[in-house]
Backbone as JSON, one array per atom type, in Angstrom:
{
  "sequence": "MANTNEAGTNGDSWKTRTLLVGAALGAVVGLGAAYLLLQRAERENKQLSMSAGEGVKLGVLVFGLLRQVAQLGE",
  "N": [[-50.37, -24.74, 22.91], [-49.11, -23.33, 21.48], [-50.34, -23.24, 18.78], [-52.32, -20.77, 20.04], [-50.82, -18.41, 20.67], [-49.38, -18.52, 17.77], [-52.26, -17.8, 16.55], [-53.1, -15.76, 17.84], [-51.3, -13.87, 17.09], [-51.52, -13.7, 14.56], [-54.15, -12.54, 14.39], [-53.46, -10.27, 15.34], [-51.93, -9.13, 13.14], [-53.76, -7.63, 11.29], [-53.81, -5.4, 12.47], [-51.58, -4.25, 12.74], [-51.08, -4.22, 10.12], [-52.64, -1.99, 9.57], [-51.97, 0.16, 11.0], [-49.67, 0.55, 9.92], [-50.04, 1.65, 7.14], [-52.1, 3.58, 7.14], [-49.88, 4.98, 8.56], [-48.62, 5.43, 6.39], [-50.08, 6.47, 4.6], [-50.46, 8.73, 6.14], [-48.09, 10.28, 5.5], [-47.67, 10.45, 3.03], [-49.79, 12.18, 2.7], [-49.56, 14.32, 4.14], [-46.57, 15.23, 3.01], [-47.46, 15.88, 0.71], [-49.32, 18.11, 1.27], [-47.07, 19.62, 2.24], [-46.1, 20.23, -0.15], [-47.48, 21.65, -1.67], [-47.73, 23.97, -0.31], [-45.29, 24.97, -0.47], [-45.21, 25.23, -3.0], [-47.06, 27.27, -3.2], [-45.88, 29.26, -2.2], [-43.68, 30.27, -3.87], [-44.63, 30.56, -6.04], [-45.89, 33.34, -5.44], [-43.59, 34.58, -4.75], [-42.54, 34.79, -2.59], [-41.33, 34.1, 1.23], [-42.45, 31.19, 3.01], [-45.11, 31.6, 4.8], [-47.31, 31.14, 7.95], [-50.17, 32.65, 9.48], [-51.47, 33.02, 12.29], [-54.04, 32.83, 12.55], [-54.59, 31.09, 10.45], [-53.46, 28.53, 10.84], [-55.12, 27.95, 13.09], [-57.34, 27.24, 11.81], [-56.69, 25.35, 10.37], [-56.1, 23.13, 12.28], [-58.66, 23.24, 13.11], [-59.69, 21.92, 11.04], [-58.12, 20.04, 10.42], [-58.97, 18.15, 12.83], [-61.74, 18.01, 12.55], [-61.34, 16.14, 10.26], [-60.22, 13.9, 11.15], [-62.3, 13.16, 13.35], [-63.87, 12.41, 11.94], [-62.82, 10.24, 10.4], [-63.17, 8.46, 12.56], [-65.42, 7.68, 13.04], [-66.21, 6.44, 11.0], [-66.47, 3.13, 11.69], [-68.97, 3.41, 12.94]],
  "CA": [[-49.97, -23.42, 23.04], [-47.95, -23.0, 19.97], [-51.16, -22.63, 18.1], [-53.06, -19.51, 20.59], [-50.17, -17.66, 20.08], [-50.17, -17.95, 16.18], [-53.53, -17.37, 16.28], [-53.02, -14.51, 18.52], [-50.42, -13.15, 16.12], [-52.2, -13.77, 13.24], [-54.9, -11.94, 14.93], [-52.91, -9.06, 15.34], [-51.62, -8.38, 11.76], [-54.56, -6.79, 10.5], [-54.23, -4.46, 13.12], [-50.46, -4.37, 12.42], [-51.17, -3.53, 9.07], [-53.57, -0.85, 9.61], [-51.06, 0.86, 11.25], [-48.73, 0.69, 8.62], [-50.9, 1.79, 5.97], [-52.54, 4.73, 8.05], [-48.96, 5.78, 8.52], [-48.04, 5.77, 4.88], [-50.99, 7.58, 3.78], [-50.44, 10.22, 6.66], [-47.16, 10.66, 5.65], [-47.66, 11.44, 1.69], [-50.76, 13.68, 2.82], [-48.92, 15.37, 4.96], [-45.7, 15.83, 1.84], [-48.2, 16.76, -0.5], [-49.35, 19.2, 1.94], [-46.36, 20.53, 2.14], [-45.32, 20.33, -1.46], [-48.62, 22.39, -2.39], [-47.59, 25.22, 0.48], [-44.23, 25.76, -1.21], [-45.78, 26.07, -4.42], [-47.79, 28.21, -3.26], [-44.89, 30.37, -2.0], [-43.15, 30.36, -4.92], [-45.59, 31.76, -6.89], [-46.02, 34.49, -4.66], [-42.14, 35.13, -4.43], [-42.47, 34.72, -0.84], [-41.29, 33.42, 2.11], [-43.54, 31.11, 2.99], [-45.55, 32.04, 6.23], [-48.53, 31.29, 7.51], [-50.78, 33.17, 10.28], [-52.04, 32.3, 13.6], [-55.53, 32.53, 12.5], [-54.6, 30.21, 9.29], [-53.05, 27.84, 11.52], [-56.07, 27.58, 13.75], [-58.32, 27.19, 11.06], [-55.84, 24.09, 9.6], [-56.14, 22.65, 13.51], [-59.78, 22.71, 13.33], [-60.01, 21.4, 9.68], [-57.88, 18.24, 10.61], [-59.55, 17.64, 14.2], [-62.55, 17.27, 12.08], [-61.18, 15.05, 9.41], [-60.25, 12.34, 12.24], [-63.24, 12.68, 13.76], [-64.95, 11.82, 10.76], [-62.37, 9.38, 10.43], [-63.48, 7.85, 13.65], [-67.06, 7.66, 13.21], [-66.38, 5.35, 9.88], [-66.85, 2.05, 12.19], [-70.08, 3.4, 13.21]],
  "C": [[-49.48, -22.65, 22.24], [-49.52, -22.47, 19.16], [-51.72, -20.98, 18.67], [-51.98, -18.9, 20.35], [-49.88, -17.62, 18.59], [-51.07, -17.6, 16.12], [-53.39, -16.05, 16.84], [-52.09, -13.47, 17.6], [-50.65, -12.82, 14.83], [-53.32, -12.68, 13.11], [-54.86, -10.09, 14.86], [-52.22, -8.29, 14.28], [-52.14, -7.59, 10.8], [-54.32, -5.71, 11.29], [-52.1, -3.16, 12.76], [-50.44, -3.07, 10.91], [-51.93, -2.44, 8.24], [-52.98, -0.12, 10.0], [-50.18, 1.6, 10.25], [-48.88, 1.69, 7.45], [-51.27, 3.29, 6.04], [-51.4, 5.8, 7.79], [-48.57, 6.06, 7.19], [-48.63, 6.46, 4.28], [-50.78, 8.5, 4.43], [-49.33, 11.11, 5.87], [-47.1, 10.98, 3.95], [-49.02, 12.15, 1.58], [-50.21, 14.85, 3.18], [-47.24, 16.14, 4.0], [-46.2, 16.25, 0.94], [-48.93, 18.05, -0.3], [-48.35, 20.5, 1.79], [-45.61, 21.12, 0.9], [-46.48, 21.5, -1.82], [-48.61, 24.15, -1.45], [-46.27, 25.72, -0.16], [-44.42, 26.1, -2.48], [-45.95, 27.32, -4.35], [-46.81, 29.64, -3.0], [-43.91, 30.85, -2.76], [-43.66, 31.02, -5.87], [-46.16, 32.92, -7.13], [-44.41, 35.03, -4.58], [-41.91, 35.42, -3.33], [-42.0, 34.19, 0.03], [-42.44, 32.39, 2.75], [-43.82, 31.11, 4.72], [-46.98, 31.37, 6.54], [-49.21, 32.0, 9.11], [-51.27, 32.21, 11.47], [-53.82, 31.85, 13.23], [-55.45, 31.21, 11.13], [-54.01, 28.64, 10.03], [-54.13, 27.31, 12.49], [-56.91, 26.91, 12.98], [-57.56, 25.68, 10.41], [-56.08, 23.07, 10.74], [-57.66, 21.84, 13.11], [-60.01, 21.76, 12.23], [-59.76, 19.58, 9.87], [-58.36, 17.78, 12.08], [-60.89, 16.84, 13.46], [-62.77, 16.24, 11.09], [-61.18, 13.84, 10.68], [-61.22, 12.43, 13.04], [-64.48, 11.96, 12.95], [-64.54, 10.51, 10.27], [-62.7, 7.93, 11.85], [-64.82, 7.31, 13.74], [-67.34, 6.78, 12.25], [-67.08, 4.11, 10.3], [-68.35, 1.96, 12.32], [-71.76, 2.57, 12.57]]
}
């Protein structure tokens, strides 16, 4: 019985590592995107603002990226 639990734990470790790496990469990319937005706002001496159209464009772009990532395994 102990071997089954150990095998199950070892078998799930790659899933945990994948989730942690994905979360870390997502945080780094999100931080980088926020930094770039702040730099643009400072360069233009404006307060950061985003129009509804820019928000929709960003949402469609992120959705497309996630769709491409989902298709990597195929």
